[in-house]
OpenMM code with the backbone's topology and positions (N, CA, C; nanometers):
from openmm import Vec3, app, unit

residues = "MET ALA ARG LYS ARG THR LEU ARG ILE THR VAL THR PRO PRO ALA PRO PRO ARG PRO ARG ASN PRO LEU VAL LEU SER PRO LEU MET HIS ARG GLY GLY ALA HIS GLU LYS SER ILE GLY ALA GLN ARG ARG ALA ALA ARG MET ALA LEU GLN ARG VAL ARG LEU ASP SER SER GLU ASP".split()
positions = [
    Vec3(13.9569, 6.0156, 16.0354),
    Vec3(14.0601, 6.0820, 16.0079),
    Vec3(14.0230, 6.2233, 15.9506),
    Vec3(14.0764, 6.3071, 15.9856),
    Vec3(14.0067, 6.4620, 15.9197),
    Vec3(14.0579, 6.4746, 15.8025),
    Vec3(14.0024, 6.5736, 15.6875),
    Vec3(14.0400, 6.5742, 15.5785),
    Vec3(14.1218, 6.7047, 15.5888),
    Vec3(14.2361, 6.7066, 15.4764),
    Vec3(14.3392, 6.8171, 15.5139),
    Vec3(14.2420, 6.9434, 15.4282),
    Vec3(14.2684, 7.0739, 15.4959),
    Vec3(14.2151, 7.1768, 15.4414),
    Vec3(14.3017, 7.2301, 15.3268),
    Vec3(14.2308, 7.2647, 15.2224),
    Vec3(14.3262, 7.3381, 15.1259),
    Vec3(14.2576, 7.5091, 15.1194),
    Vec3(14.3589, 7.5873, 15.1015),
    Vec3(14.3170, 7.7423, 15.0670),
    Vec3(14.2553, 7.7384, 14.9174),
    Vec3(14.1491, 7.8072, 14.9099),
    Vec3(14.0926, 7.7888, 14.7564),
    Vec3(14.1198, 7.9232, 14.7421),
    Vec3(14.1876, 8.0032, 14.6136),
    Vec3(14.2226, 8.0962, 14.5462),
    Vec3(14.1231, 8.1326, 14.4449),
    Vec3(14.0449, 8.2103, 14.4037),
    Vec3(13.9500, 8.2573, 14.3329),
    Vec3(14.0075, 8.3350, 14.2581),
    Vec3(14.0488, 8.3390, 14.1382),
    Vec3(14.1172, 8.4327, 14.0429),
    Vec3(13.9946, 8.4648, 13.9302),
    Vec3(14.0024, 8.6208, 13.9325),
    Vec3(13.8953, 8.6789, 13.8792),
    Vec3(13.9621, 8.7392, 13.7754),
    Vec3(13.9117, 8.7266, 13.6058),
    Vec3(13.9594, 8.7843, 13.5068),
    Vec3(13.9883, 8.9346, 13.5327),
    Vec3(14.0881, 8.9860, 13.4621),
    Vec3(14.1030, 9.1302, 13.4525),
    Vec3(13.9960, 9.2023, 13.3605),
    Vec3(13.9593, 9.3379, 13.3897),
    Vec3(13.8443, 9.3913, 13.3419),
    Vec3(13.9043, 9.4421, 13.2047),
    Vec3(13.8239, 9.4481, 13.0803),
    Vec3(13.8718, 9.4740, 12.9575),
    Vec3(13.9204, 9.5973, 12.9494),
    Vec3(13.9870, 9.6441, 12.8576),
    Vec3(14.0496, 9.7777, 12.8692),
    Vec3(13.9048, 9.8682, 12.8065),
    Vec3(13.9233, 10.0062, 12.8396),
    Vec3(13.8402, 10.0854, 12.8004),
    Vec3(13.8527, 10.1416, 12.6963),
    Vec3(13.7260, 10.1477, 12.5843),
    Vec3(13.7657, 10.1869, 12.4697),
    Vec3(13.8057, 10.3368, 12.4608),
    Vec3(13.8911, 10.3688, 12.3454),
    Vec3(13.9533, 10.4966, 12.3266),
    Vec3(13.8529, 10.5700, 12.2772),
    Vec3(13.8697, 10.6930, 12.3112),
    Vec3(13.7860, 10.8034, 12.2846),
    Vec3(13.8257, 10.8800, 12.1209),
    Vec3(13.7630, 10.8172, 12.0219),
    Vec3(13.7753, 10.8766, 11.8941),
    Vec3(13.7846, 11.0150, 11.8761),
    Vec3(13.7286, 11.1257, 11.9603),
    Vec3(13.7358, 11.2692, 11.9200),
    Vec3(13.8829, 11.3098, 11.9892),
    Vec3(13.9557, 11.2215, 12.0680),
    Vec3(14.1140, 11.2929, 12.1270),
    Vec3(14.1886, 11.2490, 12.0241),
    Vec3(14.2837, 11.3456, 11.9857),
    Vec3(14.3814, 11.3183, 11.8869),
    Vec3(14.5116, 11.2122, 11.9399),
    Vec3(14.5818, 11.1777, 11.8754),
    Vec3(14.6864, 11.0798, 11.9415),
    Vec3(14.7693, 11.1547, 11.9645),
    Vec3(14.8480, 11.1311, 12.0803),
    Vec3(14.9896, 11.2051, 12.1258),
    Vec3(15.0470, 11.2290, 12.0574),
    Vec3(15.1045, 11.1374, 11.9291),
    Vec3(15.2160, 11.1742, 11.8405),
    Vec3(15.1409, 11.3097, 11.7271),
    Vec3(15.0140, 11.3296, 11.7342),
    Vec3(14.9697, 11.4395, 11.6450),
    Vec3(14.9777, 11.5488, 11.7122),
    Vec3(15.0006, 11.5812, 11.8585),
    Vec3(15.0232, 11.6650, 11.9583),
    Vec3(15.1519, 11.7590, 11.8939),
    Vec3(15.2481, 11.6881, 11.8323),
    Vec3(15.3842, 11.7322, 11.8092),
    Vec3(15.3642, 11.8186, 11.6956),
    Vec3(15.2848, 11.7805, 11.5993),
    Vec3(15.2779, 11.8847, 11.5194),
    Vec3(15.3857, 11.9407, 11.4371),
    Vec3(15.3837, 12.0596, 11.3852),
    Vec3(15.5117, 12.1373, 11.2969),
    Vec3(15.5469, 12.0987, 11.1946),
    Vec3(15.6548, 12.1501, 11.1391),
    Vec3(15.6861, 12.0807, 10.9740),
    Vec3(15.7149, 11.9713, 10.9762),
    Vec3(15.6904, 11.8934, 10.8674),
    Vec3(15.7563, 11.7531, 10.8686),
    Vec3(15.8936, 11.7652, 10.8027),
    Vec3(15.9553, 11.6806, 10.9124),
    Vec3(16.1161, 11.6628, 10.8987),
    Vec3(16.1539, 11.5218, 10.9535),
    Vec3(16.2439, 11.4768, 10.9344),
    Vec3(16.3303, 11.3684, 10.9728),
    Vec3(16.3307, 11.3350, 11.1090),
    Vec3(16.3172, 11.2264, 11.2288),
    Vec3(16.3221, 11.2360, 11.3384),
    Vec3(16.4820, 11.2511, 11.3504),
    Vec3(16.4909, 11.2857, 11.5032),
    Vec3(16.6369, 11.2936, 11.5511),
    Vec3(16.7302, 11.1685, 11.5141),
    Vec3(16.6732, 11.0762, 11.5420),
    Vec3(16.7654, 10.9399, 11.5138),
    Vec3(16.7524, 10.8934, 11.3554),
    Vec3(16.6589, 10.9422, 11.2902),
    Vec3(16.7114, 10.9053, 11.1597),
    Vec3(16.7893, 11.0332, 11.0938),
    Vec3(16.8181, 11.1481, 11.1274),
    Vec3(16.9019, 11.2640, 11.1294),
    Vec3(17.0502, 11.1724, 11.1597),
    Vec3(17.0706, 11.1594, 11.2909),
    Vec3(17.1918, 11.0984, 11.3206),
    Vec3(17.2305, 10.9632, 11.2298),
    Vec3(17.1819, 10.8922, 11.1961),
    Vec3(17.2103, 10.7744, 11.1245),
    Vec3(17.2685, 10.8433, 10.9923),
    Vec3(17.1630, 10.9006, 10.9280),
    Vec3(17.2346, 10.9771, 10.8046),
    Vec3(17.3451, 11.0515, 10.8066),
    Vec3(17.4134, 11.1233, 10.9020),
    Vec3(17.5095, 11.1866, 10.9407),
    Vec3(17.6175, 11.0644, 10.9776),
    Vec3(17.5842, 10.9590, 10.9813),
    Vec3(17.6826, 10.8642, 11.0049),
    Vec3(17.7251, 10.7981, 10.8777),
    Vec3(17.6010, 10.7652, 10.8236),
    Vec3(17.6332, 10.7161, 10.7283),
    Vec3(17.6960, 10.8105, 10.5932),
    Vec3(17.6959, 10.9446, 10.6015),
    Vec3(17.7483, 10.9996, 10.5257),
    Vec3(17.9229, 11.0162, 10.5642),
    Vec3(17.9552, 11.0232, 10.6759),
    Vec3(18.0473, 10.9971, 10.7534),
    Vec3(18.1894, 10.9008, 10.6980),
    Vec3(18.0715, 10.7681, 10.7028),
    Vec3(18.1410, 10.6456, 10.6528),
    Vec3(18.1835, 10.6608, 10.4937),
    Vec3(18.0558, 10.7283, 10.4143),
    Vec3(18.0856, 10.7352, 10.2742),
    Vec3(18.2595, 10.8270, 10.2636),
    Vec3(18.2550, 10.9285, 10.3298),
    Vec3(18.3412, 11.0426, 10.3368),
    Vec3(18.4955, 10.9143, 10.3646),
    Vec3(18.4944, 10.8647, 10.4400),
    Vec3(18.5613, 10.7456, 10.4853),
    Vec3(18.6341, 10.6934, 10.3590),
    Vec3(18.5392, 10.5997, 10.3568),
    Vec3(18.5622, 10.5241, 10.2148),
    Vec3(18.5839, 10.6065, 10.0830),
    Vec3(18.5832, 10.6818, 10.0737),
    Vec3(18.6344, 10.7701, 9.9407),
    Vec3(18.7669, 10.8256, 9.9589),
    Vec3(18.7992, 10.8794, 10.0804),
    Vec3(18.9438, 10.9109, 10.1375),
    Vec3(19.0285, 10.7820, 10.1196),
    Vec3(18.9643, 10.6775, 10.2078),
    Vec3(19.0855, 10.5415, 10.1817),
    Vec3(19.0938, 10.5010, 10.0517),
    Vec3(19.0274, 10.4986, 9.9501),
    Vec3(19.0791, 10.4557, 9.8140),
    Vec3(19.1486, 10.5444, 9.7040),
    Vec3(19.1506, 10.6675, 9.7556),
    Vec3(19.2636, 10.7636, 9.7059),
    Vec3(19.4309, 10.7065, 9.7350),
] * unit.nanometer
topology = app.Topology()
chain = topology.addChain("A")
for resn in residues:
    res = topology.addResidue(resn, chain)
    for name in ("N", "CA", "C"):
        topology.addAtom(name, app.Element.getBySymbol(name[0]), res)
């Protein structure tokens, strides 16, 4: 009786990631400019201030 043939799949491990170039700046550093809060932080601060106003007006 003949043997059943099976398909053998060889798995090669992925190549390791390339090392980063230490001379290149981070993309976040290219934004530069004055130090200020992010847009999300500003939006959250505005929401919190609005909640404070609502709480103060409801207590009166």
